[in-house]
C-alpha positions as CSV (number, residue, x, y, z in Angstrom):
1,M,77.7,112.4,188.1
2,S,78.5,113.1,184.5
3,Y,78.4,116.0,182.1
4,R,75.6,116.0,179.5
5,Y,75.7,117.8,176.2
6,V,73.6,121.0,176.2
7,V,71.1,121.1,173.4
8,Q,71.2,124.2,171.2
9,V,68.5,126.4,169.8
10,G,67.1,124.7,166.7
11,D,66.7,121.3,168.4
12,G,63.0,120.5,168.6
13,V,63.2,119.2,172.2
14,L,63.6,122.8,173.4
15,R,60.2,123.7,171.9
16,E,58.2,120.8,173.5
17,K,56.1,120.9,176.7
18,C,57.7,118.6,179.3
19,A,56.0,115.8,181.2
20,E,55.5,115.9,184.9
21,V,57.8,113.8,187.0
22,K,55.8,110.9,188.5
23,R,58.6,108.7,189.9
24,F,61.0,110.1,192.5
25,D,63.6,107.4,192.3
26,D,67.3,106.7,191.7
27,E,66.9,107.5,188.0
28,L,65.6,111.0,188.8
29,A,68.4,111.4,191.4
30,A,71.0,110.5,188.7
31,L,69.4,113.0,186.2
32,L,69.6,115.8,188.8
33,D,73.2,114.9,189.6
34,D,74.1,115.1,185.9
35,M,72.3,118.4,185.6
36,K,74.2,119.9,188.5
37,E,77.5,118.7,187.0
38,T,76.6,120.1,183.6
39,L,75.5,123.4,185.1
40,H,78.8,123.9,186.9
41,R,80.9,122.8,184.0
42,E,79.0,125.3,181.7
43,D,79.3,128.0,184.4
44,G,75.6,128.7,184.3
45,A,73.0,129.9,186.8
46,G,70.3,127.4,185.9
47,L,69.5,124.4,183.7
48,A,66.3,122.7,182.7
49,A,66.0,119.1,181.8
50,P,65.0,119.7,178.1
51,Q,68.4,121.6,177.7
52,I,70.0,118.2,178.0
53,G,67.4,116.5,175.9
54,V,65.2,115.1,178.7
55,K,61.5,116.1,178.4
56,L,60.8,116.2,182.2
57,R,59.7,119.1,184.4
58,A,63.0,119.3,186.3
59,V,65.2,122.4,186.9
60,V,68.4,123.1,188.8
61,I,69.4,126.6,189.9
62,D,72.6,127.7,191.6
63,L,72.8,131.3,192.8
64,E,73.7,133.3,195.9
65,E,70.4,132.1,197.4
66,G,71.7,128.5,197.2
67,Y,71.4,125.4,195.1
68,F,67.9,124.3,194.2
69,E,66.5,121.2,192.6
70,M,62.9,122.0,191.5
71,I,60.7,119.2,190.2
72,N,57.3,120.0,188.7
73,P,57.7,123.7,189.6
74,R,54.6,125.9,189.5
75,I,54.5,129.7,189.9
76,L,52.0,130.7,192.6
77,S,52.3,134.5,192.4
78,V,54.4,137.3,190.9
79,K,54.9,140.9,191.8
80,G,56.7,143.9,190.3
81,E,58.8,144.1,187.2
82,Q,62.4,144.0,186.2
83,R,64.0,144.5,182.8
84,G,67.5,143.2,182.2
85,E,69.9,141.0,180.2
86,E,69.5,137.3,179.9
87,G,71.5,134.6,178.2
88,C,71.1,130.9,177.9
89,L,73.3,127.8,177.8
90,S,71.1,126.7,174.8
91,V,71.5,130.0,172.9
92,K,75.3,130.4,173.0
93,G,76.9,133.6,171.9
94,K,73.7,135.7,172.3
95,Y,72.0,137.7,175.0
96,G,68.7,139.6,175.1
97,I,66.8,142.3,177.1
98,V,63.8,140.6,178.8
99,T,61.2,141.9,181.2
100,R,60.3,139.6,184.0
101,P,58.6,139.8,187.4
102,N,60.8,141.1,190.2
103,K,59.3,138.8,192.8
104,V,58.2,135.2,192.3
105,K,56.7,132.7,194.7
106,A,56.8,129.1,193.4
107,E,56.0,125.6,194.6
108,Y,58.0,122.6,193.7
109,R,59.0,119.1,194.8
110,D,62.6,118.0,195.7
111,R,64.3,114.8,194.5
112,K,62.4,112.8,197.3
113,G,59.0,114.2,196.3
114,K,58.7,116.5,199.3
115,K,56.8,119.7,198.5
116,H,58.5,123.1,199.1
117,T,57.6,126.8,198.6
118,V,60.2,129.4,197.8
119,T,60.0,133.2,197.1
120,G,62.7,134.8,195.0
121,T,63.5,138.4,194.1
122,G,65.8,140.0,191.5
123,L,68.1,137.5,189.7
124,F,66.6,134.5,191.5
125,A,63.1,135.4,190.3
126,R,64.4,136.0,186.8
127,C,66.2,132.7,186.8
128,M,63.1,130.8,188.0
129,C,61.0,132.3,185.3
130,H,63.6,131.6,182.6
131,E,64.1,128.0,183.6
132,F,60.4,127.3,184.2
133,D,59.7,128.7,180.6
134,H,62.0,125.9,179.3
135,L,59.6,123.3,180.7
136,D,56.9,124.7,178.4
137,G,59.1,125.0,175.3
138,V,59.6,128.8,175.6
139,L,63.1,130.4,175.2
140,Y,64.1,133.8,176.5
141,I,64.5,134.9,172.8
142,D,60.7,134.5,172.5
143,R,60.2,137.1,175.2
144,A,63.2,139.4,174.4
145,E,62.6,142.9,173.2
146,A,66.0,142.7,171.5
147,V,68.6,140.0,171.0
148,F,72.3,140.7,170.5
149,D,75.5,138.9,169.8
150,S,77.6,138.6,172.9
151,G,80.4,140.4,171.2
152,D,78.2,143.5,170.8
153,K,78.1,144.2,174.6
154,G,80.2,147.3,174.3
155,E,78.0,148.8,171.5
156,Q,74.7,148.8,173.3
């Protein structure tokens, strides 16, 4: 495992649609290991492959619900609504107010290619939507009703 540089807003790779993963091999496993290491070092909740410059449909999420590696994820259904703060490892020093579904059911494959289904609510649902957006070149700042500097938290 090794740390990878997190690409910042303005880099074109963050605006591109990512390719589906076709090969579930040692190269993919190494990428996922590096993503996990990077996520933990950056103290984030989720990380998508384009955030480290790799245009593949791969996401890692680490929350109370557990650690998930989601390859070629696809949202099956959404329910409800939540409005709250979001930040991003690729948009340092900012946060925004974003409305997302409160419940998300998604399908994905693991590092071996096995298909899984998961349902998340609250923060987990928000994180899935946020990270899956990255795979289509969408950033939370595109969906935010307002974006603030992190230093402005006390002034809201």
